[in-house]
MIKEVO-114085 format. One line per 8 residues: for each residue x, y negated, z of C-alpha. Coordinates in Angstrom, 3 decimals. Layout:
! MIKEVO-114085
X:Y:Z  ...
//
This chain:
! MIKEVO-114085
-0.009:0.099:0.015  2.840:-2.382:0.911  4.526:-1.671:-2.462  1.329:-2.446:-4.238  0.922:-5.722:-2.594  4.719:-6.636:-3.320  4.053:-5.789:-6.946  1.012:-7.783:-7.085
2.748:-10.678:-5.631  5.550:-10.306:-7.989  3.423:-10.023:-11.181  1.267:-12.897:-9.967  4.341:-15.183:-9.385  5.768:-14.166:-12.871  2.517:-14.920:-14.595  2.225:-18.331:-12.935
5.801:-18.900:-13.819  5.231:-18.107:-17.432  2.126:-20.245:-17.443  4.134:-23.233:-16.040  6.881:-22.641:-18.649  4.198:-22.503:-21.430  2.675:-25.777:-20.106  6.001:-27.472:-19.844
6.918:-26.399:-23.402  3.523:-27.638:-24.704  4.082:-30.954:-23.054  7.593:-31.172:-24.366  6.338:-30.497:-27.908  3.792:-33.091:-27.472  6.169:-35.582:-26.122  9.079:-35.100:-28.600
6.626:-34.946:-31.528  4.981:-38.272:-30.533  5.515:-40.752:-33.486  4.743:-44.438:-33.303  5.421:-44.674:-37.092  8.168:-47.278:-36.701  8.363:-49.326:-39.794  11.680:-49.289:-41.730
12.590:-52.922:-42.461  16.026:-54.499:-42.482  16.051:-58.010:-40.935  16.455:-60.652:-43.624  19.340:-63.060:-43.930  16.980:-65.934:-43.687  17.226:-69.548:-42.630  17.724:-70.917:-39.157
15.050:-72.135:-36.735  14.963:-75.897:-36.588  13.924:-77.529:-33.343  12.914:-81.013:-32.910  11.198:-82.224:-29.754  8.101:-80.003:-29.283  8.245:-78.575:-32.790  9.897:-75.298:-34.040
10.253:-74.686:-37.794  11.173:-71.570:-39.632  10.724:-71.118:-43.375  7.366:-72.945:-43.629  6.171:-71.519:-40.450  5.642:-73.681:-37.205  5.312:-73.492:-33.557  4.644:-76.538:-31.494
3.777:-77.322:-27.876  0.826:-79.547:-27.916  0.387:-82.576:-25.500  -2.640:-80.595:-24.314  -0.380:-77.784:-23.060  -1.428:-75.333:-25.786  0.936:-73.752:-28.036  0.050:-73.927:-31.708
1.325:-71.436:-34.326  1.072:-71.447:-38.071  2.341:-68.522:-40.088  2.129:-67.190:-43.614  3.511:-64.588:-45.810  3.260:-60.686:-45.807  2.867:-58.878:-42.645  6.645:-58.279:-41.813
7.491:-61.923:-42.754  4.706:-63.139:-40.489  5.954:-61.015:-37.561  9.591:-61.795:-38.184  8.652:-65.560:-38.154  6.719:-65.303:-35.029  9.599:-63.520:-33.243  12.264:-66.007:-34.398
9.972:-68.979:-33.393  9.172:-67.677:-29.884  11.793:-65.318:-28.356  11.607:-67.150:-25.143  7.903:-67.093:-24.910  7.985:-63.246:-25.674  10.313:-62.686:-23.032  8.310:-64.699:-20.478
5.075:-62.969:-21.414  6.721:-59.522:-21.274  8.418:-60.240:-18.007  5.127:-61.396:-16.376  3.395:-58.224:-17.618  6.169:-56.051:-16.365  6.376:-57.747:-13.095  2.558:-57.180:-12.642
3.058:-53.520:-13.239  5.979:-53.485:-10.823  3.681:-54.625:-8.014  1.753:-51.378:-8.650  4.705:-49.248:-9.557  7.674:-50.698:-7.825  10.268:-47.992:-8.690  12.112:-47.925:-12.019
12.021:-44.149:-11.798  8.255:-44.142:-11.549  8.182:-46.586:-14.569  10.156:-44.190:-16.541  7.620:-41.575:-15.612  4.848:-44.019:-16.547  6.592:-44.286:-19.968  6.500:-40.553:-20.258
2.703:-40.519:-19.645  2.202:-43.453:-22.019  4.135:-41.744:-24.727  1.989:-38.492:-24.320  -1.175:-40.465:-24.253  -0.385:-42.906:-27.041  1.473:-40.317:-29.211  -0.854:-40.932:-32.190
-1.220:-44.755:-31.617  0.654:-45.482:-34.752  -1.748:-43.639:-36.875  -4.747:-45.522:-35.447  -3.101:-49.186:-36.014  -3.221:-50.127:-39.727  0.191:-50.184:-41.340  -0.200:-54.031:-42.103
-0.437:-54.597:-38.441  2.302:-52.125:-37.430  4.637:-54.052:-39.837  3.731:-57.388:-38.262  4.260:-56.017:-34.685  7.587:-54.581:-35.824  8.647:-58.010:-37.118  7.991:-59.500:-33.867
9.654:-56.722:-31.854  13.062:-57.628:-33.517  13.035:-60.701:-31.370  12.168:-59.079:-28.190  14.516:-58.301:-25.270  16.228:-54.897:-24.701  15.963:-55.521:-20.921  13.053:-53.207:-20.686
14.194:-50.459:-23.087  13.812:-47.927:-20.255  10.065:-48.322:-20.825  10.458:-48.006:-24.566  11.914:-49.563:-27.710  10.758:-53.226:-28.335  8.516:-51.963:-31.035  6.924:-49.050:-28.972
6.372:-51.706:-26.093  4.808:-54.212:-28.274  2.514:-51.704:-29.880  1.635:-50.157:-26.599  0.830:-53.658:-25.153  -1.985:-53.920:-27.583  -3.727:-50.963:-25.863  -3.085:-52.445:-22.330
-6.402:-54.324:-22.487  -8.333:-51.080:-23.471  -6.685:-48.805:-20.846  -6.862:-51.719:-18.215  -10.568:-52.137:-18.495  -11.167:-48.418:-18.533  -8.884:-47.574:-15.466  -10.008:-50.508:-13.475
-13.736:-50.157:-14.485  -13.031:-53.531:-16.185  -12.973:-55.724:-12.988  -10.479:-57.806:-14.868  -12.827:-58.378:-17.835  -16.278:-59.830:-17.190  -16.741:-62.131:-20.184  -19.937:-64.140:-21.061
-20.866:-65.415:-24.608  -23.869:-66.757:-26.540  -25.023:-67.964:-29.865  -27.816:-70.282:-30.889  -29.053:-71.554:-34.212  -32.201:-72.987:-35.766  -34.440:-74.745:-33.452  -32.284:-73.817:-30.469
-29.330:-75.730:-31.967  -29.103:-79.535:-31.965  -28.415:-79.736:-35.761  -29.981:-76.274:-36.453  -26.560:-74.904:-37.435  -24.843:-71.950:-35.580  -22.941:-72.598:-32.294  -21.087:-70.125:-30.302
-19.711:-70.271:-26.872  -17.656:-67.781:-24.974  -15.493:-67.346:-21.750  -12.679:-64.834:-21.953  -12.597:-63.799:-18.250  -9.458:-61.562:-18.512  -7.285:-62.265:-15.527  -3.804:-61.009:-15.098
-2.565:-63.921:-12.978  -2.067:-67.704:-13.400  1.522:-66.924:-14.824  0.140:-64.565:-17.533  -2.192:-67.360:-18.755  0.354:-70.101:-18.614  1.329:-69.961:-22.472  -2.107:-69.976:-24.182
-1.417:-69.589:-27.991  -3.638:-70.782:-30.767  -2.501:-69.130:-33.942  -3.396:-70.143:-37.398  -2.829:-67.243:-40.116  -2.443:-67.578:-43.760  -1.935:-63.888:-44.814  -1.146:-62.797:-48.321
-4.198:-60.554:-48.108  -7.641:-61.303:-46.669  -8.857:-64.541:-45.245  -7.142:-67.336:-43.427  -7.943:-67.279:-39.855  -7.400:-68.840:-36.358  -7.306:-66.904:-32.945  -6.647:-67.537:-29.325
-4.469:-65.320:-27.178  -0.877:-65.121:-25.897  2.801:-64.684:-27.429  3.217:-61.380:-29.111  -0.596:-60.719:-29.303  -1.498:-60.114:-32.802  -4.994:-58.691:-32.053  -8.042:-61.006:-31.963
-9.849:-61.674:-28.684  -11.531:-64.899:-29.822  -11.273:-66.160:-33.494  -12.822:-67.709:-36.645  -11.841:-67.430:-40.274  -12.175:-69.706:-43.231  -15.510:-68.436:-44.200  -16.942:-69.204:-40.758
-17.007:-65.664:-39.512  -16.257:-65.465:-35.759  -15.506:-62.590:-33.422  -15.390:-62.358:-29.662  -15.062:-59.376:-27.452  -16.897:-58.280:-24.131  -16.021:-55.042:-22.299  -18.635:-52.592:-21.622
-18.899:-49.551:-19.249  -16.474:-46.943:-20.484  -15.430:-43.394:-19.636  -11.666:-42.657:-19.205  -10.101:-42.440:-22.575  -8.438:-38.993:-23.254  -6.543:-39.960:-26.347  -5.176:-42.989:-28.306
-7.395:-44.613:-30.804  -7.624:-48.066:-32.344  -7.274:-50.873:-29.840  -10.292:-53.120:-29.929  -8.215:-56.354:-30.486  -6.831:-54.576:-33.617  -10.216:-53.800:-34.912  -11.394:-57.329:-34.315
-8.271:-58.544:-36.147  -9.173:-56.481:-39.115  -12.837:-57.777:-39.030  -11.676:-61.397:-38.815  -9.145:-61.164:-41.633  -11.210:-59.043:-44.059  -15.014:-59.834:-43.193  -17.074:-62.803:-44.305
-20.589:-61.490:-43.228  -22.120:-59.539:-40.372  -22.780:-56.569:-42.723  -19.000:-56.502:-43.800  -17.910:-56.796:-40.177  -20.163:-53.803:-39.207  -18.869:-51.684:-42.083  -15.292:-52.199:-40.835
-16.365:-51.367:-37.273  -17.864:-48.075:-38.493  -14.443:-47.045:-39.992  -12.403:-47.205:-36.732  -12.541:-44.923:-33.572  -11.805:-46.974:-30.465  -10.348:-46.367:-27.085  -13.297:-47.757:-25.020
-16.724:-49.231:-25.156  -16.917:-52.951:-26.235  -19.522:-55.448:-27.493  -18.281:-57.593:-30.389  -20.299:-60.779:-30.960  -19.988:-61.703:-34.592  -21.168:-65.143:-35.833  -21.378:-65.866:-39.479
-21.757:-69.192:-41.355  -22.841:-67.394:-44.540  -25.556:-65.479:-42.693  -26.425:-68.529:-40.439  -26.843:-66.310:-37.506  -24.956:-64.000:-35.081  -25.274:-60.344:-34.084  -23.622:-57.837:-31.744
-21.582:-54.703:-32.839  -21.924:-52.352:-29.860  -19.209:-49.709:-30.017  -18.169:-46.826:-28.028  -15.665:-44.012:-28.704  -18.719:-41.899:-29.719  -21.017:-44.184:-31.661  -21.599:-47.710:-33.147
-24.610:-49.776:-33.333  -25.694:-53.303:-34.539  -27.984:-55.430:-32.283  -29.590:-58.397:-34.040  -32.029:-59.401:-31.325  -35.001:-61.623:-32.233  -35.421:-65.284:-32.426  -32.668:-67.896:-32.912
-30.414:-66.859:-29.967  -28.372:-64.026:-28.747  -26.542:-63.443:-25.384  -23.641:-61.061:-24.656  -22.362:-60.184:-21.238  -21.144:-56.740:-20.319  -23.931:-54.242:-20.988  -25.521:-53.011:-24.226
-28.853:-53.974:-25.578  -29.510:-51.875:-28.699  -31.891:-49.043:-28.859  -28.937:-46.680:-29.528  -27.315:-47.432:-26.276  -30.119:-48.957:-23.970  -30.748:-45.492:-22.283  -27.323:-44.362:-22.294
-26.414:-43.067:-18.789  -23.270:-45.247:-18.371  -25.127:-48.251:-19.806  -27.932:-47.795:-17.182  -25.505:-47.297:-14.385  -23.710:-50.569:-15.585  -26.921:-52.479:-15.518  -27.777:-51.151:-12.074
-24.369:-51.756:-10.295  -22.668:-54.690:-12.096  -23.121:-58.413:-12.115  -23.646:-58.372:-16.103  -27.316:-58.553:-15.828  -27.189:-61.413:-13.338  -25.049:-63.434:-15.892  -27.240:-62.554:-18.751
-30.224:-63.903:-16.841  -28.398:-67.118:-15.757  -27.287:-67.681:-19.494  -31.096:-67.289:-20.433  -31.892:-69.870:-17.972  -29.312:-72.367:-18.887  -29.952:-72.158:-22.713  -33.521:-72.720:-22.055
-32.906:-75.806:-19.831  -30.304:-77.445:-22.327  -31.781:-76.657:-25.731  -31.285:-77.819:-28.339  -27.586:-77.000:-27.837  -24.631:-79.008:-28.997  -20.948:-78.621:-28.129  -21.017:-80.782:-25.024
-23.935:-78.733:-23.575  -22.258:-75.603:-24.587  -19.132:-76.613:-22.596  -21.357:-77.515:-19.659  -22.916:-74.015:-19.750  -19.566:-72.277:-19.962  -18.326:-74.342:-16.945  -21.425:-73.670:-14.762
-20.615:-72.098:-11.356  -24.125:-71.818:-10.030  -26.424:-68.859:-9.796  -30.046:-68.455:-10.750  -32.208:-71.489:-10.020  -28.933:-73.215:-9.252  -28.165:-71.146:-6.261  -24.855:-71.977:-4.641
-22.678:-68.940:-5.089  -19.372:-70.488:-3.875  -16.374:-70.895:-6.238  -14.891:-67.929:-8.093  -17.949:-65.646:-7.775  -18.151:-62.914:-10.346  -21.935:-63.565:-10.670  -21.187:-67.119:-12.149
-20.743:-67.936:-15.747  -17.604:-69.673:-14.801  -15.686:-67.395:-12.452  -12.687:-69.772:-12.392  -10.383:-67.055:-13.881  -10.824:-67.464:-17.630  -7.835:-66.982:-19.735  -9.444:-69.157:-22.301
-12.868:-70.439:-23.284  -13.882:-71.375:-26.810  -16.673:-72.914:-28.720  -17.200:-72.315:-32.378  -19.149:-74.373:-35.003  -18.823:-72.023:-37.973  -20.631:-73.993:-40.414  -18.414:-77.148:-39.832
-15.264:-74.965:-39.382  -14.657:-76.546:-35.943  -13.105:-74.575:-33.156  -12.931:-75.914:-29.538  -10.315:-74.385:-27.252  -10.146:-74.953:-23.447  -7.087:-76.200:-21.740  -5.968:-75.452:-18.188
-7.181:-74.803:-15.605  -9.340:-72.181:-16.984  -12.170:-73.792:-18.898  -12.123:-76.887:-16.697  -9.618:-78.893:-18.712  -10.300:-80.590:-21.903  -11.614:-78.681:-24.953  -9.348:-79.521:-27.881
-11.022:-79.550:-31.204  -9.433:-78.029:-34.378  -10.726:-78.627:-37.823  -9.779:-75.358:-39.670  -10.596:-76.934:-43.096  -7.897:-79.471:-42.701  -5.473:-77.024:-41.218  -5.923:-74.349:-43.771
-5.740:-76.807:-46.603  -2.267:-77.908:-45.367  -3.451:-81.517:-44.948  -2.318:-81.436:-41.218  1.241:-82.330:-40.374  2.585:-80.246:-37.619  5.222:-82.594:-36.640  2.251:-84.481:-34.859
-0.761:-83.479:-32.773  -3.052:-81.415:-35.013  -6.351:-81.635:-33.036  -9.223:-83.892:-33.917  -9.122:-86.384:-30.982  -12.467:-87.991:-31.523  -14.165:-84.542:-30.922  -12.249:-83.649:-27.766
-14.595:-82.683:-24.881  -13.451:-84.399:-21.671  -12.259:-82.313:-18.679  -14.795:-81.015:-16.202  -15.450:-83.444:-13.310  -14.954:-80.546:-10.921  -11.218:-80.726:-11.057  -11.434:-84.334:-9.702
-13.410:-83.247:-6.684  -12.406:-82.043:-3.161  -13.900:-78.619:-4.061  -11.167:-78.144:-6.570  -8.488:-78.652:-3.994  -10.303:-76.217:-1.620  -10.436:-73.651:-4.200  -6.657:-73.914:-4.876
-6.270:-73.405:-1.151  -8.654:-70.272:-1.312  -6.418:-68.794:-4.093  -3.267:-69.299:-2.135  -4.863:-67.726:0.927  -6.132:-64.840:-1.104  -2.569:-64.040:-2.392  -1.313:-64.374:1.252
-3.991:-61.873:2.396  -3.462:-59.385:-0.243  0.303:-59.331:0.440  -0.308:-58.854:4.147  -2.673:-56.022:3.401  -0.321:-54.496:1.050  2.461:-54.627:3.670  -0.103:-53.396:6.300
0.510:-56.449:8.471  -2.059:-57.977:10.753  -4.096:-60.828:9.405  -4.626:-63.489:12.116  -8.153:-64.679:12.945  -7.083:-68.181:12.243  -6.057:-67.228:8.636  -9.470:-65.460:8.038
-11.251:-68.527:9.457  -9.369:-70.935:7.069  -9.979:-68.441:4.251  -13.873:-68.586:5.013  -13.789:-72.404:5.400  -11.938:-72.814:2.066  -14.889:-71.369:0.186  -17.844:-71.316:2.500
-20.866:-70.805:0.167  -19.131:-67.870:-1.347  -19.098:-66.210:2.168  -22.707:-67.314:2.795  -23.690:-65.367:-0.342  -22.194:-61.995:1.021  -23.237:-62.584:4.665  -26.822:-62.755:3.253
-26.198:-59.554:1.460  -25.083:-57.785:4.639  -21.502:-57.250:3.549  -19.893:-60.349:4.988  -16.935:-58.788:6.706  -16.110:-56.358:3.811  -16.411:-59.159:1.486  -14.049:-61.297:3.472
-11.450:-58.544:3.391  -11.954:-57.353:-0.248  -12.620:-60.751:-1.874  -16.136:-59.879:-2.783  -15.992:-56.703:-4.755  -19.165:-55.226:-3.045  -20.661:-54.274:-6.496  -23.672:-52.453:-4.995
-24.931:-55.792:-3.392  -25.200:-57.634:-6.665  -28.624:-56.707:-7.605  -29.917:-57.857:-4.283  -28.481:-61.231:-5.227  -30.915:-61.496:-8.037  -33.437:-63.052:-5.553  -30.920:-64.999:-3.678
-32.249:-68.235:-2.264  -30.364:-71.529:-2.095  -28.757:-71.829:1.462  -31.235:-73.474:3.866  -30.163:-76.898:5.362  -29.405:-75.310:8.697  -27.080:-72.821:7.067  -25.432:-75.633:5.221
-24.935:-77.597:8.518  -23.514:-74.390:10.078  -21.076:-73.853:7.358  -20.006:-77.586:7.553  -19.371:-77.123:11.307  -17.025:-74.367:10.617  -15.199:-76.477:7.951  -14.831:-79.389:10.329
-13.692:-76.941:13.153  -11.012:-75.398:10.937  -9.749:-78.522:9.011
//
């Protein structure tokens, strides 16, 4: 009997060992067969970059730092030439952006050895990413990568890193359940618009820290193939988050509830780049969307000057639908609205547990109150921090249209070819107006300011108020509390009291919802309580006085 047990253990161990060896070999084959399809281009012996004041020039391509703080890029040529020009014009910006991104990762994964393991995982996961990114865009990314640092080669080659960064948005919002991505957008036309033409507004609430958003980049592309277009993003990002082309077609993206992706596919920003460069109507945009399989679920709000309306392409890894709505208005937050997705289990869960329907209802309210909409009213809506029926939600609340985290905010007038882009902080600075007709016709001199000053939308009055200073104090205290929590240090009651006093109405909201103490410590991530807030009243005068007393006591 004893010998039988020993043999059983021996054969079981051998079986497990062989299984582990087989798994290791299988993983090794996957790892070493991964192919990012690195383009084969030899860097050209071209001209030098000429720098004068705030302008950089390279072979008819320009990069300037506007007085508004926005960076403005204009590039032309084939894909590799565009990428090479972008890299030569902005090596310092590319280095800064990558350093900030890697530093963010280091906060989560502080060890270089773990980062190397993370690279191993990313290579396995994204082993077919090259096949899912059209050759034109791979060539452009490769051109950019030639000017990227080798400091982070332990993560991957510059080309591999830049290609993988274009899937970071998708993986991030899937892994974090898109807590970093809670965008709001709308479109109105006909009787809902002041001049009956199409007007689109959107907040891109993608937050990777203030440093990540420091160098906002407005890019103007004149490609050899497809339409000329403009987009807003950051250095090194060739995908489109918000943009408009010369035909008046616009695209903006809003994350939706996603399952964890199991394999690489086309990053959503690459899909929207393809749409912006090659579509002129909603139908053409939808046809392109049908061709591509994406990582995650996303809503793409498409506006069209030729169609004189907007629609939403709702896309998941499994299916794609076109939602046209009814009437002369369409709203897009972070849940699906089409028949194809309305009863989807994850969509229902999203509606029941997220703040998306609350922001949707608030946009309905604001659009009704302010119609007919013009650019000034659109900016006011995108800057609005109140809740339903003007309830005071505090500052930085995820339930508000303006969460005070936006990487950028943009307003499109497609039929006039006008694009407004917000300046820091968030959407509270001035909205600068760009006339794409002039920029694309080469009648704008990049040696001078290229915006249309008479159309500038003034900065939000909020940044001149005491509340703004309080919110800055609140952000600093948030960082302090998170650092102390990460180091498992005690947080003094005085600090928590100051924290509450810096944003009192915010904490009133969560005290009413019964999760005050958890909200204080978790900076209001109590998703399950958002639905209760749908009927949240404006704080009573007695409560306002109580809050004011706390402020006076702690000031």
